[in-house]
C-alpha positions in Angstrom: 6.0 -14.2 -10.1 2.8 -12.2 -10.3 0.4 -10.2 -8.2 -2.6 -11.4 -6.3 -4.5 -8.0 -6.0 -1.9 -5.8 -7.6 -1.4 -2.4 -5.8 -1.5 0.8 -7.7 2.1 1.8 -6.9 5.0 -0.6 -7.2 8.3 -1.3 -9.0 10.7 -4.1 -9.1 10.8 -7.9 -9.0 11.7 -10.7 -6.6 15.2 -9.4 -6.1 13.9 -6.0 -4.9 10.3 -5.0 -4.7 9.2 -1.5 -3.7 5.5 -1.1 -2.9 3.0 1.4 -1.5 0.0 -0.7 -0.5 -3.4 0.8 -1.4 -5.2 2.8 1.2 -7.5 0.7 3.5 -6.1 -2.6 2.1 -6.2 -5.6 4.5 -6.6 -9.3 5.0 -8.9 -10.2 7.9 -12.0 -12.4 8.6 -14.6 -11.5 11.2 -13.0 -12.1 14.6 -13.3 -9.2 17.0 -14.0 -6.6 14.4 -16.9 -8.3 12.6 -15.8 -7.5 9.1 -14.2 -9.4 6.2 -11.4 -7.7 4.2 -9.6 -9.5 1.4 -8.0 -6.5 -0.3 -4.3 -6.7 0.7 -1.5 -7.4 -1.9 0.6 -10.5 -2.4 3.5 -10.8 -5.0 4.4 -14.5 -5.5 3.3 -17.7 -7.2 1.3 -20.8 -6.7 2.9 -23.7 -4.8 1.5 -27.2 -4.9 2.3 -28.4 -1.4 5.5 -28.3 0.6 7.3 -25.0 0.2 9.7 -22.5 1.7 9.3 -18.7 1.5 11.8 -16.1 2.7 12.2 -12.4 2.4 14.1 -9.4 3.9 11.8 -6.5 4.7 11.9 -2.9 5.8 9.2 -0.2 5.7 8.3 3.3 6.7 5.4 2.3 9.0 3.3 5.2 10.2 -0.4 4.3 10.5 -2.1 1.7 12.7 -1.8 -1.8 11.4 0.6 -1.0 8.5 2.0 -4.4 7.7 4.4 -6.4 5.5 5.7 -9.9 5.4 4.9 -13.3 3.8 1.6 -15.0 3.0 0.4 -18.5 2.1 -3.1 -18.3 0.7 -5.2 -21.4 -0.1 -8.4 -19.4 -0.6 -10.3 -16.5 1.0 -11.1 -18.5 4.1 -7.8 -20.4 4.6 -4.5 -18.4 4.7 -1.6 -17.4 6.9 0.2 -14.0 6.9 3.3 -13.5 8.9 5.6 -10.5 9.3 5.4 -7.1 11.1 2.5 -4.8 12.0 2.7 -1.3 13.3 0.5 -1.1 16.5 0.5 1.6 19.1 3.5 3.4 17.5 5.7 0.2 17.7 6.5 -2.7 15.5 5.2 -6.1 16.4 6.0 -9.5 15.0 2.6 -10.7 13.8 1.1 -13.9 12.7 -2.5 -14.2 11.5 -3.9 -17.7 10.9 -7.3 -17.9 9.2 -9.5 -20.9 8.9 -12.8 -19.2 8.2 -12.1 -16.8 11.2 -8.8 -14.9 11.8 -6.6 -15.7 14.8 -4.0 -13.0 15.5 -0.9 -13.4 17.7 1.9 -10.8 18.2 5.1 -10.2 20.2 7.2 -7.0 20.2 9.9 -6.7 17.5 13.4 -5.9 18.7 13.9 -2.2 19.3 16.0 -0.3 16.8 16.0 -2.7 13.9 15.3 -1.2 10.5 14.9 -4.5 8.6 13.9 -8.0 9.5 14.0 -11.4 7.7 11.1 -13.8 7.6 10.7 -17.4 6.7 7.7 -19.7 6.3 8.1 -23.4 5.8 5.1 -25.6 4.8 5.5 -29.3 5.3 2.3 -31.4 5.1 -0.3 -29.7 7.3 2.2 -27.6 9.3 3.5 -24.1 8.6 6.5 -23.0 10.6 7.0 -19.2 10.9 10.4 -17.9 11.9 12.1 -14.5 11.9 15.6 -13.0 12.3 17.0 -9.6 13.1 20.2 -10.3 11.0 19.3 -12.9 8.4 21.4 -15.7 10.0 20.0 -16.8 13.3 16.2 -17.5 12.9 13.8 -18.0 15.8 10.4 -19.8 15.4 7.5 -17.6 16.4 4.6 -20.0 15.6 3.6 -23.3 14.2 0.1 -23.5 12.5 -2.2 -25.7 10.6 -2.9 -25.2 6.9 -4.8 -27.8 4.8 -2.2 -30.1 3.3 -1.7 -31.1 -0.3 -3.7 -28.2 -1.8 -2.2 -25.4 -3.9 -1.6 -22.1 -2.2 -0.5 -18.7 -3.5 2.8 -17.9 -1.7 4.8 -14.7 -1.6 5.4 -11.2 -0.1 2.4 -9.5 1.5 1.6 -5.9 2.4 -1.4 -3.9 3.5 -2.4 -0.6 5.0 -5.7 -1.2 6.8 -6.2 2.2 8.5 -3.9 4.4 6.5 -3.3 5.8 3.0 -0.3 3.5 2.2 3.4 3.5 3.2 6.6 2.6 1.5 7.7 -0.9 2.0 10.7 -2.8 0.4 11.1 -6.5 0.0 14.4 -7.9 -0.9 15.6 -11.4 -1.9 12.1 -12.9 -2.1 12.3 -16.7 -2.5 9.4 -19.1 -3.0 10.7 -22.6 -3.3 8.1 -25.2 -4.3 9.1 -28.8 -3.3 6.3 -30.3 -5.4 5.5 -29.4 -9.0 2.3 -27.6 -9.7 
């Protein structure tokens, strides 16, 4: 695996990856805020089409919009990020689907959890995003469109849009490609 936009501070590999995202890093396109940011970090690899991604995640979130999770990135205008975001001093499960413009949806994360598990499954033109508080019982948060049959960079994502960075740990990252690149 490799980095798309390597952060200054990180150690590890797919088994355990400790990262501090760069200050003011983000993935966002236009909607509501009027700016484009394409400076977040993704550790992963290219998948040709159908794929499954999964990771266990915990972080020391402290600044508005601190985030970590998974990402499927076709290009700068077509991508999905899914995980947690720190908003108004609480964790939200967060999905951003971007097809030229970003579309953000959230729901509160369970109180008191220190780590969460995330999965993304891409089949054809559909990406299913699911999460779990314990790594065994997963619940679907969202289904979304992503252009089918085109390669995408897939992996663990993090960013610190408003802050100076925060410690985040990814464990057991898997990126399974069901079609050869």
